[in-house]
N, C-alpha and C positions, 0 to 999 in steps of 0.2 A: 336429665335435661327435660324441661317442660315443653310441651307442644303449644305453639302460639296459634291462636285462631281468631277469626273475626268475632266481634261480639254478636250475640244472637240477633236474628232479623227483627224480633219484636223490640229489642232495645233500640235498634236503629230507627224503626218506625216511630217509636215513642219520642226519640230525640228529634226526628224530622217534624212530627206534629207540633212539638213544643216550639221549635224554631219557626215554623209557619205561623203559629199563633202569635209569637212575639213580634215577628216581622210585620204581620198584618196589623197588629195593635199599634205599632210604631207608625205605620203608614196612615192609619185612621186618625191618630192623634195629630200627625203632621198635616193631614188634609183638613182636619177641623180647625187648626190654627190658621190655615190659609183661607178657609171659607169665612171665618169670623173676621179676619183682617180685611179681606176684600169687601165684605159686606159693610164694614164700618168705614174704611178709608175711601172706597170708591163709590159708596152710596148706590150700590146695585142690588138686585134681587138675590135671594139665597141661591136660586138655581144658577144664575149667572156667576155668582161667587164660587159655587162648586165647580163650574166649568173652568174658570180662571185658575183656581187652586189646583185642579187636576192637571191642567195643561202645564203649569209651571213645575209641579211636583214631578212630572214624568219627563221634563226637559223639552217640551214642545214649544213653549213660549207663551206670552200673554195673549189674551183675546181682546180685552178692553184697554183703552189708552188711559194712562195715569194723568189726571188733570191737576191735582193739588200736590203741594210739596209732601204732605203726609202720605199720600198714595204712592208717590215716587219712592219715598224712604221705605215704606212697607214692602213694596214690590221688589225693591233692590235687596233688602235683607232676607225676604222670604225666598227669593231666587237663589241666593247664596246658600241658605239653610237647606233648601230643597235638593240641591245638587248632592250635598253630603247625605241627607236623610234617605233619599231613594237608593243610593248606592249602598249605604249601610244596611238598609232593610233587605236588599237583595243578597248581600253577603251573609246576613243572619239566616235567611231562608235557605240558601244553598250550602251553608257551612257543613251540616251533617253529611251531605252527599259528597262533598269534596273530601271531608275527613275520612269517610268510609273508603273512598277510592284510594286515597293515599295510604291508608292502613293496609288495604288489600295489596296494593303495589309493593309496599315494604315487605309484607310477608312473602310475596312471590320472589322478590329479589333475595331475601335471606335464605330461601330453600335451596 
């Protein structure tokens, strides 16, 4: 019978760094979509666009009021996308931690 062990700590840290990089990249791309959309549809500065996109992406809510139909469509679709995107990125980032915890728990239960 083979002895089951947790993967080496370096393997875990490598997986964690990869997941942090992937989750962060996904957030940066999502934020970029929002910044460009807010700048284009709301006709506001880049900094104000960043503030609006950041607030929507993290679930806080919009800062500027949507005046045109295009702005309303964009902000609605971006809000729906952002809800899924933020939770997905958090799941990707914390995935290796939860996986290691469950793996360790399983090994303790089997002993």
